[in-house]
RODO-2510 file (C-alpha; in nm, 4 decimals, decimal comma):
residues 500
     n   res          X          Y          Z
     1     m    -4,6642   -11,4547     0,2828
     2     l    -4,5109   -11,6346     0,5778
     3     k    -4,5263   -12,0104     0,6027
     4     v    -4,5474   -12,0691     0,9750
     5     e    -4,5443   -12,4354     1,0640
     6     k    -4,3632   -12,6588     1,3039
     7     k    -4,0663   -12,8552     1,1679
     8     q    -4,1308   -13,2247     1,1320
     9     k    -3,9105   -13,4383     1,3506
    10     k    -3,7931   -13,7936     1,2869
    11     g    -4,0280   -14,0683     1,4075
    12     p    -3,9408   -14,3404     1,6569
    13     g    -3,6494   -14,5804     1,5890
    14     k    -3,6724   -14,9562     1,5572
    15     k    -3,9831   -15,1087     1,7042
    16     v    -3,9264   -15,3235     2,0092
    17     i    -4,1771   -15,5986     2,0511
    18     f    -4,1550   -15,7770     2,3785
    19     g    -4,4382   -15,9862     2,5126
    20     g    -4,7107   -15,8012     2,6976
    21     f    -4,5573   -15,4622     2,6295
    22     f    -4,6658   -15,4715     2,2642
    23     l    -4,9977   -15,2951     2,3134
    24     l    -4,8419   -15,0360     2,5419
    25     l    -4,5697   -14,9571     2,2917
    26     l    -4,8151   -14,9495     2,0059
    27     g    -5,0356   -14,7031     2,1901
    28     s    -4,7388   -14,4835     2,2741
    29     g    -4,6261   -14,4867     1,9100
    30     i    -4,9676   -14,3732     1,7915
    31     l    -4,9682   -14,0846     2,0405
    32     a    -4,6159   -13,9845     1,9441
    33     y    -4,7052   -13,9961     1,5751
    34     i    -4,9993   -13,7650     1,6296
    35     a    -4,7961   -13,5229     1,8440
    36     l    -4,5108   -13,5003     1,5963
    37     q    -4,7158   -13,4207     1,2906
    38     p    -4,6510   -13,0649     1,1542
    39     q    -4,8966   -12,8153     1,2900
    40     e    -5,1086   -12,6309     1,0426
    41     p    -4,9933   -12,2730     0,9888
    42     f    -5,2360   -12,0461     1,1631
    43     p    -5,4229   -11,8113     0,9336
    44     v    -5,2888   -11,4719     0,8350
    45     r    -5,5498   -11,2168     0,9341
    46     i    -5,3899   -10,9247     0,7495
    47     d    -5,1261   -10,9673     0,4842
    48     t    -5,0893   -10,6031     0,3853
    49     r    -4,8775   -10,3397     0,5537
    50     g    -5,0450   -10,1512     0,8384
    51     s    -4,9776    -9,9091     1,1216
    52     l    -5,0124    -9,9799     1,4936
    53     w    -4,9782    -9,6175     1,6025
    54     q    -4,8612    -9,2863     1,4675
    55     r    -4,7208    -9,0195     1,6964
    56     d    -4,4877    -8,7252     1,6820
    57     p    -4,1360    -8,8356     1,7873
    58     g    -4,1379    -8,5388     2,0259
    59     e    -4,4041    -8,7222     2,2302
    60     i    -4,1491    -8,9822     2,3415
    61     e    -4,0355    -8,8739     2,6888
    62     w    -3,8515    -9,1887     2,7974
    63     m    -3,7268    -9,5106     2,6419
    64     k    -3,5176    -9,8108     2,7343
    65     i    -3,3375   -10,0289     2,4810
    66     q    -3,2139   -10,3785     2,5639
    67     v    -3,0349   -10,5617     2,2836
    68     k    -2,9523   -10,9237     2,3575
    69     g    -2,5877   -10,9552     2,4594
    70     r    -2,5412   -10,5823     2,5270
    71     n    -2,5889   -10,3524     2,8243
    72     a    -2,9270   -10,1848     2,8407
    73     w    -2,9471    -9,8073     2,8156
    74     i    -3,2160    -9,5461     2,8575
    75     a    -3,2844    -9,1996     2,7208
    76     e    -3,5055    -8,9318     2,8736
    77     r    -3,6150    -8,5959     2,7396
    78     n    -3,4750    -8,2983     2,9329
    79     e    -3,6256    -7,9542     2,9852
    80     a    -3,4691    -7,8351     2,6604
    81     g    -3,6530    -8,1072     2,4698
    82     e    -3,3358    -8,3099     2,4031
    83     m    -3,3154    -8,6853     2,4485
    84     v    -3,0318    -8,7504     2,6930
    85     t    -2,8972    -9,1053     2,6973
    86     q    -2,7479    -9,2870     2,9923
    87     a    -2,6808    -9,6430     3,0968
    88     a    -2,9614    -9,8267     3,2716
    89     a    -2,9722    -9,8012     3,6497
    90     t    -2,7931   -10,1319     3,6999
    91     e    -2,5103   -10,0224     3,4680
    92     r    -2,4515    -9,6692     3,5988
    93     e    -2,0967    -9,7173     3,7251
    94     n    -1,8528    -9,5111     3,5157
    95     a    -2,1338    -9,4354     3,2695
    96     e    -2,1485    -9,1169     3,0634
    97     d    -2,4529    -8,9168     2,9598
    98     w    -2,4981    -8,7296     2,6338
    99     v    -2,7592    -8,5881     2,4002
   100     l    -2,8502    -8,8355     2,1261
   101     d    -2,6924    -8,7759     1,7879
   102     e    -2,9480    -8,5720     1,5951
   103     v    -2,9582    -8,7800     1,2766
   104     l    -2,9362    -9,1333     1,4174
   105     g    -3,1359    -9,0449     1,7275
   106     d    -3,4229    -8,9087     1,5175
   107     q    -3,4143    -9,2278     1,3101
   108     m    -3,4644    -9,4363     1,6245
   109     l    -3,7313    -9,2075     1,7728
   110     d    -3,9255    -9,2039     1,4462
   111     a    -3,9332    -9,5857     1,4407
   112     l    -4,0771    -9,5956     1,7936
   113     a    -4,3255    -9,3163     1,7275
   114     n    -4,4621    -9,4706     1,4064
   115     m    -4,4901    -9,8461     1,4505
   116     v    -4,5547   -10,0318     1,1236
   117     y    -4,6082   -10,4026     1,0649
   118     e    -4,5946   -10,6131     0,7488
   119     e    -4,8382   -10,8874     0,8528
   120     i    -5,0497   -11,0047     1,1446
   121     l    -5,0222   -11,3819     1,1707
   122     t    -5,2744   -11,4480     1,4456
   123     e    -5,4806   -11,2736     1,7094
   124     d    -5,4876   -11,5784     1,9370
   125     a    -5,1930   -11,6045     2,1776
   126     t    -5,2463   -11,9789     2,2215
   127     d    -5,1354   -12,0248     1,8605
   128     y    -4,7788   -11,9317     1,9418
   129     q    -4,7247   -11,9389     2,3198
   130     q    -4,5746   -12,2886     2,3057
   131     r    -4,3757   -12,2098     1,9909
   132     l    -4,1891   -11,8880     2,0826
   133     a    -3,8495   -12,0353     1,9964
   134     e    -3,9625   -12,0939     1,6371
   135     f    -4,0351   -11,7234     1,6026
   136     g    -3,7094   -11,6155     1,7690
   137     l    -3,9103   -11,4811     2,0623
   138     a    -3,8115   -11,7200     2,3419
   139     e    -3,5246   -11,4769     2,4106
   140     p    -3,6039   -11,1666     2,2032
   141     a    -3,3226   -11,0038     2,0124
   142     l    -3,4485   -10,6652     2,1308
   143     i    -3,6829   -10,5296     2,3960
   144     a    -3,7795   -10,1626     2,3648
   145     e    -3,9782    -9,9881     2,6363
   146     v    -4,1308    -9,6496     2,5541
   147     r    -4,3254    -9,3924     2,7520
   148     y    -4,5068    -9,1085     2,5788
   149     t    -4,5974    -8,7662     2,7144
   150     d    -4,9622    -8,8669     2,7651
   151     g    -4,8545    -9,1483     2,9976
   152     t    -4,9009    -9,4291     2,7439
   153     e    -4,6399    -9,7028     2,7784
   154     k    -4,5427    -9,9673     2,5245
   155     t    -4,3089   -10,2677     2,5461
   156     i    -4,1982   -10,4078     2,2093
   157     r    -4,0285   -10,7461     2,1706
   158     i    -3,8589   -10,8299     1,8412
   159     g    -3,7283   -11,1812     1,7828
   160     d    -3,4106   -11,3217     1,6339
   161     k    -3,4051   -11,4242     1,2700
   162     s    -3,6266   -11,7242     1,2142
   163     e    -3,6036   -12,0059     0,9639
   164     i    -3,9771   -11,9844     0,9011
   165     a    -3,9638   -11,6242     0,7786
   166     d    -3,7999   -11,4478     0,4902
   167     q    -3,4588   -11,3027     0,5666
   168     d    -3,5896   -10,9473     0,5697
   169     l    -3,8656   -11,0157     0,8249
   170     r    -3,8745   -11,0538     1,2044
   171     f    -4,1550   -11,1514     1,4413
   172     m    -4,2761   -10,9055     1,7038
   173     l    -4,4937   -10,9043     2,0153
   174     i    -4,6279   -10,6072     2,2074
   175     d    -4,7086   -10,6486     2,5751
   176     g    -5,0835   -10,6353     2,6329
   177     d    -5,1599   -10,7302     2,2722
   178     d    -5,2244   -11,0973     2,1794
   179     r    -5,1431   -11,0513     1,8115
   180     l    -4,8270   -11,1887     1,6529
   181     f    -4,6758   -10,9481     1,4023
   182     a    -4,4214   -10,9793     1,1233
   183     v    -4,2161   -10,6621     1,0790
   184     a    -3,9495   -10,5490     0,8343
   185     g    -3,5895   -10,6190     0,9324
   186     s    -3,5208   -10,2481     0,8911
   187     l    -3,7135   -10,1831     1,2128
   188     m    -3,4653   -10,4008     1,3984
   189     e    -3,1783   -10,2133     1,2338
   190     d    -3,3242    -9,8758     1,3351
   191     l    -3,3569    -9,9818     1,6985
   192     t    -3,0270   -10,1690     1,7429
   193     i    -2,7946    -9,8798     1,6671
   194     e    -2,4997    -9,9180     1,9022
   195     h    -2,5150    -9,6969     2,2062
   196     e    -2,1766    -9,5389     2,1282
   197     v    -2,2862    -9,4556     1,7741
   198     l    -2,5578    -9,2340     1,9173
   199     h    -2,2960    -9,0130     2,0798
   200     p    -2,2797    -8,6918     1,8733
   201     v    -1,9483    -8,6363     1,6981
   202     v    -1,8478    -8,2846     1,5980
   203     q    -1,6224    -8,3153     1,2955
   204     p    -1,3120    -8,0961     1,2621
   205     e    -1,3405    -7,8252     0,9985
   206     i    -1,0343    -7,8432     0,7751
   207     q    -1,0471    -7,5957     0,4884
   208     i    -0,7891    -7,6959     0,2300
   209     s    -0,7548    -7,3308     0,1271
   210     r    -0,6211    -7,2493     0,4769
   211     l    -0,3718    -7,5348     0,5022
   212     d    -0,0133    -7,4165     0,5395
   213     r     0,1570    -7,7004     0,7285
   214     i     0,1163    -8,0761     0,7789
   215     t     0,3465    -8,2499     1,0292
   216     v     0,3738    -8,6164     1,1320
   217     w     0,5589    -8,7585     1,4352
   218     d     0,6285    -9,1264     1,5125
   219     k     0,5768    -9,3184     1,8395
   220     d     0,9056    -9,1873     1,9778
   221     g     0,8002    -8,8264     1,9252
   222     k     1,0379    -8,7862     1,6316
   223     k     0,9261    -8,5660     1,3451
   224     i     0,9344    -8,7857     1,0354
   225     n     0,7427    -8,5879     0,7722
   226     e     0,6476    -8,2284     0,7165
   227     w     0,4982    -8,0319     0,4323
   228     t     0,5109    -7,6537     0,4629
   229     l     0,3730    -7,3748     0,2486
   230     e     0,6441    -7,1251     0,1594
   231     g     0,4605    -6,7957     0,1474
   232     q     0,1008    -6,6993     0,2206
   233     i    -0,2195    -6,8925     0,1548
   234     t    -0,3450    -6,5902    -0,0407
   235     d    -0,0578    -6,6026    -0,2926
   236     a    -0,1850    -6,6655    -0,6441
   237     d     0,0746    -6,9400    -0,6921
   238     a     0,0457    -7,0872    -0,3408
   239     a    -0,0364    -7,4325    -0,4820
   240     g     0,3166    -7,4579    -0,6254
   241     n     0,5026    -7,3221    -0,3221
   242     w     0,5025    -7,6212    -0,0898
   243     l     0,8175    -7,7730     0,0604
   244     a     0,8586    -8,1366     0,1653
   245     g     1,0748    -8,1933     0,4727
   246     w     1,2379    -8,5015     0,6246
   247     e     1,5402    -8,6014     0,8331
   248     e     1,8431    -8,7487     0,6609
   249     e     2,1744    -8,8236     0,8303
   250     r     2,0620    -8,6246     1,1359
   251     a     1,9965    -8,3193     0,9219
   252     w     1,6555    -8,1784     0,8322
   253     i     1,6196    -8,1596     0,4545
   254     t     1,3633    -7,9543     0,2653
   255     y     1,2930    -7,9569    -0,1060
   256     p     1,0128    -7,8235    -0,3282
   257     a     0,7153    -8,0604    -0,3322
   258     d     0,5440    -8,1874    -0,6439
   259     q     0,2299    -7,9822    -0,7023
   260     d     0,0068    -8,2746    -0,8053
   261     q     0,1142    -8,4877    -0,5109
   262     m     0,0592    -8,1960    -0,2741
   263     s    -0,2881    -8,1470    -0,4153
   264     n    -0,3741    -8,5099    -0,3301
   265     l    -0,2075    -8,4860     0,0106
   266     k    -0,4036    -8,1728     0,1007
   267     k    -0,7274    -8,3392    -0,0071
   268     n    -0,6466    -8,6316     0,2235
   269     a    -0,5790    -8,3902     0,5094
   270     g    -0,9078    -8,2145     0,4393
   271     n    -1,0890    -8,5504     0,4453
   272     l    -0,9789    -8,6467     0,7975
   273     r    -1,2964    -8,7567     0,9737
   274     l    -1,3739    -8,8893     1,3188
   275     g    -1,5665    -9,2156     1,3397
   276     l    -1,7464    -9,3356     1,6506
   277     y    -1,7180    -9,1862     1,9949
   278     v    -1,5264    -9,4282     2,2201
   279     a    -1,4485    -9,2625     2,5544
   280     e    -1,3101    -8,9562     2,7227
   281     g    -0,9319    -8,9306     2,7145
   282     t    -0,8644    -9,0255     3,0748
   283     e    -0,5248    -9,1601     3,1716
   284     e    -0,6675    -9,5106     3,2016
   285     n    -0,8406    -9,4923     2,8634
   286     l    -0,5300    -9,3575     2,6912
   287     v    -0,3409    -9,6657     2,8050
   288     q    -0,6242    -9,9002     2,7063
   289     y    -0,6478    -9,7653     2,3511
   290     g    -0,2750    -9,7312     2,2827
   291     l    -0,2764    -9,3526     2,3104
   292     s    -0,0442    -9,3007     2,6069
   293     q     0,2327    -9,3404     2,3476
   294     p     0,0539    -9,3007     2,0118
   295     r     0,1918    -9,4647     1,7004
   296     y     0,1612    -9,1364     1,5115
   297     r     0,0709    -8,7773     1,5755
   298     i    -0,0713    -8,5755     1,2862
   299     e    -0,0740    -8,1988     1,3182
   300     i    -0,2739    -7,9891     1,0735
   301     h    -0,1945    -7,6166     1,0824
   302     l    -0,4483    -7,3765     0,9368
   303     a    -0,3636    -7,0130     0,8715
   304     a    -0,5974    -6,7316     0,9609
   305     g    -0,8179    -6,6527     0,6660
   306     t    -1,1614    -6,5945     0,5243
   307     t    -1,3878    -6,8430     0,3521
   308     g    -1,7172    -6,7892     0,1755
   309     q    -2,0082    -6,9981     0,0596
   310     i    -2,3358    -6,9463    -0,1195
   311     l    -2,6285    -7,0218     0,1107
   312     s    -2,9419    -7,2035    -0,0037
   313     e    -3,1302    -6,8751    -0,0292
   314     g    -2,8621    -6,7367    -0,2623
   315     a    -2,6842    -6,5064    -0,0176
   316     y    -2,3057    -6,5173     0,0054
   317     d    -2,1869    -6,5957     0,3579
   318     v    -1,8357    -6,4893     0,4614
   319     k    -1,6638    -6,6331     0,7686
   320     d    -1,3368    -6,5210     0,9251
   321     w    -1,1169    -6,7879     1,0802
   322     e    -0,8389    -6,7530     1,3341
   323     e    -0,5118    -6,9442     1,3068
   324     e    -0,5481    -7,2901     1,4567
   325     c    -0,3651    -7,6191     1,4919
   326     l    -0,5533    -7,9526     1,4928
   327     t    -0,3827    -8,2582     1,6413
   328     f    -0,4779    -8,6231     1,5911
   329     d    -0,3003    -8,8930     1,7929
   330     i    -0,3293    -9,2396     1,6363
   331     g    -0,3281    -9,5290     1,8845
   332     s    -0,3801    -9,9024     1,8546
   333     s    -0,5888   -10,0657     1,5837
   334     r    -0,9506   -10,1504     1,6522
   335     n    -0,9629   -10,3817     1,3497
   336     d    -0,8224   -10,3974     0,9979
   337     m    -1,0206   -10,0905     0,8966
   338     t    -1,0119    -9,8568     1,1952
   339     d    -0,7773    -9,7203     1,4596
   340     y    -0,8332    -9,5438     1,7903
   341     a    -0,7544    -9,1733     1,7791
   342     l    -0,7396    -8,8898     2,0317
   343     y    -0,8759    -8,5522     1,9244
   344     q    -0,9262    -8,2583     2,1591
   345     g    -0,9219    -8,4782     2,4683
   346     t    -1,1721    -8,7370     2,3413
   347     i    -1,1110    -9,0836     2,1960
   348     y    -1,2789    -9,1792     1,8685
   349     t    -1,2347    -9,4352     1,5971
   350     m    -1,0805    -9,3212     1,2689
   351     n    -1,0725    -9,5020     0,9388
   352     h    -0,7195    -9,6262     0,8791
   353     f    -0,7387    -9,5432     0,5109
   354     t    -0,7970    -9,1721     0,5794
   355     t    -0,4877    -9,1365     0,7987
   356     a    -0,2552    -9,3719     0,6060
   357     p    -0,1841    -9,1257     0,3200
   358     l    -0,0357    -8,8895     0,5814
   359     t     0,1378    -9,1391     0,8098
   360     e     0,2652    -9,3873     0,5526
   361     t     0,3727    -9,1469     0,2786
   362     r     0,7407    -9,0487     0,2876
   363     s     0,7704    -8,6760     0,2324
   364     k     1,0896    -8,7370     0,0335
   365     d     0,8798    -8,9290    -0,2190
   366     t     0,6604    -8,6234    -0,2778
   367     t     0,9422    -8,3971    -0,3974
   368     a     0,9217    -8,2315    -0,7378
   369     r     1,1180    -8,4111    -1,0083
   370     y     1,0587    -8,1300    -1,2571
   371     p     1,3126    -7,8511    -1,1880
   372     v     1,1041    -7,5741    -1,3471
   373     l     0,8343    -7,5028    -1,0874
   374     v     0,6589    -7,1998    -1,2343
   375     a     0,3672    -7,2658    -1,4655
   376     l     0,3514    -7,0414    -1,7706
   377     e     0,0299    -6,8740    -1,6553
   378     n     0,2099    -6,7642    -1,3355
   379     l     0,5330    -6,6503    -1,5030
   380     s     0,6166    -6,2820    -1,5033
   381     s     0,9809    -6,2843    -1,6193
   382     m     1,2815    -6,5117    -1,6579
   383     e     1,6582    -6,4645    -1,6590
   384     i     1,9372    -6,6921    -1,7799
   385     h     2,2709    -6,6335    -1,6050
   386     h     2,5493    -6,7686    -1,8274
   387     a     2,8910    -6,8908    -1,7146
   388     d     3,0613    -6,5884    -1,8779
   389     g     2,8576    -6,3505    -1,6619
   390     t     2,6109    -6,2407    -1,9293
   391     i     2,2382    -6,2386    -1,8616
   392     t     1,9547    -6,3031    -2,1032
   393     s     1,6203    -6,1755    -1,9804
   394     y     1,2634    -6,2421    -2,0908
   395     e     0,9676    -6,0370    -1,9753
   396     l     0,6023    -6,1189    -2,0296
   397     q     0,3450    -5,8424    -2,0445
   398     r    -0,0264    -5,9122    -2,0200
   399     s    -0,3080    -5,6873    -2,1349
   400     t    -0,6847    -5,7373    -2,1426
   401     v    -0,8856    -5,6846    -2,4594
   402     s    -1,2580    -5,6377    -2,4131
   403     a    -1,4831    -5,8832    -2,5907
   404     e    -1,6428    -5,7510    -2,9080
   405     v    -1,9645    -5,9434    -2,8438
   406     e    -2,1609    -5,8869    -2,5253
   407     g    -2,1580    -6,1931    -2,3013
   408     e    -1,8278    -6,3290    -2,4272
   409     a    -1,5213    -6,3330    -2,1986
   410     d    -1,2511    -6,0694    -2,2299
   411     q    -0,9259    -6,1918    -2,3805
   412     v    -0,5814    -6,1735    -2,2216
   413     v    -0,3101    -6,0901    -2,4743
   414     i     0,0495    -6,1746    -2,3801
   415     s     0,3563    -6,0218    -2,5399
   416     c     0,7191    -6,1205    -2,4812
   417     r     1,0387    -5,9126    -2,4781
   418     k     1,3879    -6,0558    -2,4907
   419     d     1,6473    -5,8126    -2,3572
   420     g     1,3997    -5,5340    -2,4270
   421     e     1,3221    -5,6411    -2,7845
   422     e     0,9831    -5,7915    -2,8668
   423     i     0,9774    -6,1503    -2,9951
   424     p     0,6785    -6,3686    -3,0911
   425     y     0,5160    -6,4934    -2,7738
   426     s     0,4161    -6,8192    -2,9437
   427     v     0,7841    -6,9014    -2,9999
   428     f     0,8722    -6,8375    -2,6343
   429     e     0,5657    -7,0339    -2,5217
   430     a     0,6620    -7,3417    -2,7239
   431     a     1,0179    -7,3393    -2,5846
   432     y     0,9032    -7,2848    -2,2244
   433     e     0,6527    -7,5689    -2,2456
   434     r     0,9448    -7,8002    -2,3311
   435     w     1,1285    -7,6783    -2,0211
   436     l     0,8327    -7,7640    -1,7995
   437     v     0,8545    -8,1358    -1,8850
   438     i     1,2268    -8,1711    -1,8125
   439     n     1,2640    -8,4485    -1,5549
   440     v     1,5557    -8,5334    -1,3267
   441     s     1,7485    -8,8556    -1,3887
   442     g     1,8333    -8,9670    -1,0352
   443     t     1,9226    -8,8818    -0,6764
   444     l     2,2669    -8,7541    -0,5854
   445     p     2,4725    -8,9793    -0,3555
   446     a     2,4825    -8,8984     0,0145
   447     g     2,7538    -8,6521     0,1075
   448     w     2,7922    -8,5133    -0,2439
   449     q     2,9223    -8,1559    -0,2387
   450     k     2,8050    -7,8989    -0,4880
   451     k     3,0663    -7,7458    -0,7190
   452     s     3,0652    -7,4091    -0,8906
   453     t     2,7526    -7,3114    -1,0839
   454     e     2,7856    -7,3370    -1,4631
   455     i     2,4523    -7,1817    -1,5574
   456     s     2,1462    -7,0712    -1,3616
   457     y     1,7888    -6,9647    -1,4276
   458     a     1,5632    -6,7306    -1,2300
   459     f     1,1852    -6,7446    -1,2682
   460     r     0,9783    -6,4623    -1,1224
   461     t     0,6075    -6,5197    -1,0617
   462     l     0,3173    -6,2797    -1,0923
   463     a     0,2934    -6,2918    -0,7101
   464     g     0,6501    -6,1598    -0,6848
   465     k     0,8258    -6,4816    -0,5771
   466     t     1,1488    -6,5945    -0,7453
   467     h     1,2400    -6,9601    -0,8065
   468     t     1,5950    -7,0493    -0,9104
   469     v     1,7496    -7,3469    -1,0889
   470     e     2,1316    -7,3895    -1,0954
   471     m     2,3437    -7,6416    -1,2849
   472     s     2,6805    -7,7679    -1,1629
   473     d     2,8990    -8,0522    -1,2868
   474     f     2,8275    -8,3993    -1,1436
   475     d     2,9961    -8,6356    -1,3907
   476     g     3,0736    -8,6443    -1,7603
   477     l     2,7110    -8,7050    -1,8571
   478     h     2,5121    -8,5339    -1,5835
   479     d     2,4720    -8,2054    -1,4023
   480     a     2,3625    -8,1662    -1,0446
   481     v     2,0531    -7,9480    -1,0266
   482     t     1,9894    -7,7068    -0,7413
   483     v     1,6315    -7,5847    -0,7043
   484     d     1,5714    -7,2821    -0,4813
   485     g     1,9054    -7,3417    -0,3122
   486     r     1,8408    -7,7115    -0,2443
   487     t     2,0440    -7,9810    -0,4203
   488     l     1,8994    -8,3317    -0,4367
   489     y     1,8900    -8,4623    -0,7945
   490     y     2,0949    -8,4770    -1,1119
   491     l     1,9900    -8,4676    -1,4760
   492     i     2,1420    -8,5185    -1,8194
   493     k     2,3716    -8,2402    -1,9321
   494     n     2,2254    -7,9775    -2,1629
   495     s     1,8713    -8,0868    -2,0779
   496     f     1,7407    -7,7315    -2,1211
   497     p     1,7008    -7,6524    -2,4922
   498     e     1,7986    -7,3066    -2,6183
   499     m     1,5461    -7,0311    -2,5732
   500     p     1,4645    -6,8179    -2,8821
***
C-alpha cells in the first residue's frame, strides 16, 4: 500500500527575542509549527487492482501522445482501419507519416483501450490539488488524449516517479474524474514507446542456404574482404567450397576458406538485422548520419534458389527466389552499441556487434590451414602423383543395404580399391583421417616463387569437383603447399603419412 504523506521540513532557526515583538514571533512560530506538520495520508478507498474501462483497441480512432521533453505526435485510423502516425500540428514541418508497427502499436492501443489501476488513493480532489508535485503530476511525464469511435474522449495524465510510491508505481489523473490513481509502471512503458520505434521495419530475408558471396568495401570504396562460393549452392559439398579473397601487394589473392569459420561467418551474415527507423535517405540525412561516405559497405549476394518450410498446419510450403544482392552502408556511430546504416534508400540503426564480424574480420585470417579439404563422407576417389611419374589411385564405392528390421535405417557400405585391387576400407579410412588433421606450419614470405612440384594429390568429390594439393621444396625442413593452384603456406616435409 502507498504511504502518501507530506515530507516534514525543518522548523524555524534560532529564536529571536526582541522587546515587544516577542508575542508576534511566538504567534508566528505556533502557526508555522502547525502548518509544517506532516499531513495525514488520505485513505485508500480501493487497494485491489481494478479496471476503469474495457474496449476493443479497434475502437480507438484518434490519439495524441505527449511525453515530457519530446515532440508530441498523433495517430488516426484511416479507411483501411490502420493507425497512421504523424507529428502533431505544431510539429508538421518535415514530418513523415506511417502506419504504426503492428506489434508495438497494438501494445500501445491495448493499454489505452483497457485502462487498469492498482489503487485509488482518494476520490476528493482537494486532497491532492495543492500537492501535485509530490505525486509527480505538477508537470506530468505523459499526457495521452484518446478519442473512441462512439465519440468518447479521455485525457490521461501520468506523473513522474515519486518518492512516496514504490518504484514500480506511478500516479495518474483522468480529466473529468476527481480520483487519484496509482498505476503500474508498465503502463508508462507501454505508452512512452519512442515515436521512431513505432515505424514498421521490414527485415531483409537472408537465407544462408542461398548465400554465394559476401563482399566488404572500406570508406574509400576499396574492396577489402570477399568470400565467394566456388560452385553452386546446390552442390552437396558446397559448405567446403568457399574462397577467401583479399588484396596483397596490389594483387587480389584468393585461397580456400576454413569450413568452420565460413559456417560462423555465414550465420553472422544471415543474422544481419535492422534496428530502429531513423529517416529517409535524403542527401541531407546521408551527410548527417555519416552515410555520404560510409565507413563500410557490406554486400550480400544470394543465388536464385528454392526454400521450403513446414507450415503450422503441417503443409510443406515451397518458395522460389530470384537472384538478389542486398547492400548495407554503415555510417557513423549512434553510440557504443549501434551504428547508422542505409538499406534500400532508408536509414536505420544497426547493432554494431552484428556487422563487426563482417567488417572487422580479415578474410586472410579465415583461410583453411588444413590442406586436405575433402571430408571422407564427400570423397569419391583420390590419386597420388609421384615425382617419378607414377600414379597411385584409390576409388571408393558405396552401396546401400536395406535394413533387416522394419523402421531401422538402411546402411551404407563402402568398399575401397587401390589401383583396381580391393583393400580393407577400414585401413584406408584410418590413414585418410590422419591426413585430414595435417596442419600448415606457417605463411610463405612475400614474393616467394614456387618451384617444381615433388608430389601432388587429387581428391575428387561425390559432386564431381576436384581439389588438388601439391608439394614443392621450400627449405631443408619444409615444403611449400599449393592448394587448388594457390600457394600461401608451408608445412613440415613428409607430413603426409603413407597410404596403405
